[in-house]
N, C-alpha and C positions, 0 to 999 in steps of 0.2 A: 577699680571700685573695691568695696569691702570684701574680705574673705568670707566665703560662704561654706556652709556645711553640706547640705544636700539640696541642690537647686530644685525647686518645685516644678512639676510638670502641669500643675493645675492650680486653681484658686485655693489658697491654703486655709480659708476660714469656713468653708462649707456653705450649705444653702438651707439649713434648717430654719424654722420659723423665728427663733430668737435672733439669728444672724440677719435674716431679712428685715426684721424690725430695727436692728442696729443700723443696717444700711440705709433705711428710710431716714432715721435720725441724722446720720452722718450727711446724707445727701441734702437735707434741709439746711444744715449748718454751713455747707460750702456751696450752696446754689449761687449766691451772688458772685463770689470769686470765679466760679466756673463760667457763668454767663459773661462776666467782664472779660475773661481770658479768651473765650471763644470769639467774642466780638472784636477784641484787639487783634486776634489772629486773622480776621477777615471773613469769618463765616457770615454770609449775607444772603438776602433773598435770591431765589432761583437756583441755588447750588444743589448738587447731588452729593450727599455726604454719607460716608460709612462710619458708624460708631462701633469701635472695637470693645469687646467685653461689656456690652450694654447692661448686663445684669437685669435689674428691674426696670430699665428703660429711662432712668432719670435724665441722663445726658441726651439720649435720643429725642426725648420730648422737648428739652430746651433747644436743641438744634432744630427740631421741627418748627418751633416758633420763629427762630431766626431766619430760616430759609423760606418760610411762608408757603402759601398754597402753590406757588410756582416751582418750589423746590421739593426735594424728597430726602428721606433718611432711611438707611438700612442699619438696623441694630443687630450686632452679632454677639452671641454668647454661647457658652458650652453647656450650661445647666438648663435642662428641659423644664425644670420646675420654675426657674427664674424667667425663662422665655414665656411660659404660659401666663405667669403673673404680669409680665410686661405687656403682653398682647391685650390682656383684659384691661389694664390701666390705660393703655393708649386708646382703646375703644371707648372707655368711659370718659376720657378727656377730649374725645373728638379729634384725636391726632391722626387724621386720615392719611397724612403724608409720611407716616412712620410705619415701616415694615420690620418685623422681627424674624430673624432666622437663627437656627441652631448650627453652631460650628465652632471649630477650634481656631483661635486667633493666630496660632503659630503656623497653620497650614491652609486656611480657607482662601479660595481665589474667586474673584468676581468675573462675571461674563463680560462686563464692560467697565472701563475705569471711572473713578469718582473724581469730582472736582476737589474734594477735601476728605481727609481721613482724620478722625479724632479718636482719642482713647484716654479715659480718665481712670487712674488707679489700675492700669493694666500692666504696664512695664514693670511696676512694683513686684508683680507676682510671677514673671516669666524667667526662665533660666538664662536666656541670652537676649536682653532687651534690644541691642543693636540689630541682631539677626531678625527679630520680629519686625522692626521698623523697615529694614531692608527688604524683607519678604513682601510687605504691603506696598512698597513702591511700585510693584507690578500691578497693583489695584488702583494706582493714582495716575491721573493724566499728566502729561508733560506740562509743567508750570503749576501743577496743583500743590496744595498745602497739606502738610502733615502736622497735626497738633497733638502734643502729649501733655497731659495734665496729671501731676503726681504729687506725692507727699514728701516732705522732709520731716520725718517723725522726730528727728533729733532736736527740733525746735520746740517740742512740747515742754511746758513747764508751768509753774504758777508764780505769780508775783504778788506779794513776797513768796519766797520759796516755802513750801509745806512738805514735810517729810513723806507723807503718804502719797502725794502727787509725784514727787521725785522717784519714790520707790516703784510705784505702778508704771510710770513712764519707762523706767529701766527694765522692768519685766517685759514690757511690750517690745522694746528695742531688741533685747536679747532673744526673745522668742521668735520674732520675725527673722533674725539672722540665723537662728537654729534650724528653721524650716526652709532656709534658702531664699527668702525674699530679700528685697532691697529697701530697708527702712529709710535710708538717706538718699534715695535715687533722685529726688528733686533737684539738688544742685548739679547732678551729673547729666541732666537731660540735654544740655547744650552739646557736650562732647559726644553723647550717644547719637543724637540726630546727625551731627557732623560725620561721625564714623560710618553711619548708615548711608551717607551720600547726599544728604540734604544740604542746601546752601542758604545763606542769608538767615541764619538761625537767630531768633530773638528769645530771650528768657525773662520772665517776670515772676516774682514771688509775692503772695498775699497771705496774710494770717488773720484768722478770726479770734477775737478775744471774748471770753465768756465770763460774765459776772456771776456772783453766787446764785442769782435768780435764774440763770440760763441753764442749758443742759450739758455743760462741760463735764460735770461729775458723772452724769449718766453715760456720756460718750466714752470717757476714759474707763469707767467700770465695765462698759459693754464690750470694749475691745479686749480687755483682760479676760472677761468671761469667755469670749470666743476663742481666745488663745490659751485658756487654762489647761487643756489637755497637753499642749506642746510645752507650756511652762513647767508643768509637773514632770512630764516625760524626760525633758532635757535637764532636769535638776536645777532649774533656775529659781524655783520657789516651791514650797510644799503646799498641799491643799490647805493646811492649817494657816500658813502665812498668808495665802490669798484670801481665805475666808470670804469667798465670792458672795455668799448670801448677804453679807453686811457691808461689802466694799463700797457700793454707791453711797449708802448712808454715811459711812465714815468719811468719805471724801467730801460729801456735801457739808457735813458738820464742820470739818476742818477748814474748808474754804470760807464758810460763813463766819466762823469764829475769827479768822484772820482778815476778813473783808478782802479776800484775795481775788485775783483774776486768773483764770486758766487760759493759757495760750494753746490753741489747737495746733495740729501740724501745719506747717507752711504749705499752702497750695501753690505749687510751682507750675507755670505754663511755659512750654517751649514750642516753637513752631518754625518750620523751614520749608523751602520750596524744592520741588523735584525738577531739576533742570536737565536731566538726561533720560533717554529712553530706556525702558526696562522690559524684561520678559522676552 
């Protein structure tokens, strides 16, 4: 995989209100690809599922719908603030089959195995993705399914090409690499799952296209805003170059003027089967 500077030991974007808002916007944009990939992987009624890095619980609630009242979901996240918000949202949504727990995805162990384990945008942020998958095979029953859904940020662009979109996308790629994340992990999910010991691995990529009327500019500007401290700290761009206060407007205007489409990161899903005993 790509050379990394300092592998992160935790989520690199924080959990402040602006970041939580950005996560809501991002989750809405990729809900359909996520649901499609989970169903393609075999998430079905009656299953007991662990959702790694659940954050605000977006994926846990989707899985809760797929497994139905006869199934159950445990959402795991490290941020107490995010877990509290996810619990309230699950309660408000009537998701009685979703339980949220606080814990580290690199070390947490269950008291009994799950039928499936899912994780969206989790391996992206950990130092050793294959080790995390391998660790959670102890939480997966024999014949169970591990599902990883992650981004290929290298696929972000506008059509036709617009300089400000190209530049902002480059800032994001460089910043994620600088903090030790894996911005192009999507295409690597198949070998990662295989390396961890899963078999029959399948990989599918899906990409959302945003017209000038959609939220593509807001999403791109939002991730630049969240990464701005790292971008400046690592000398990728100056605060003046970023001009965060006007970035979304400038992207929006440029996209509208060119009647362009923004292509969001490819949402890549990979899943495989645990065929050996662990633990």
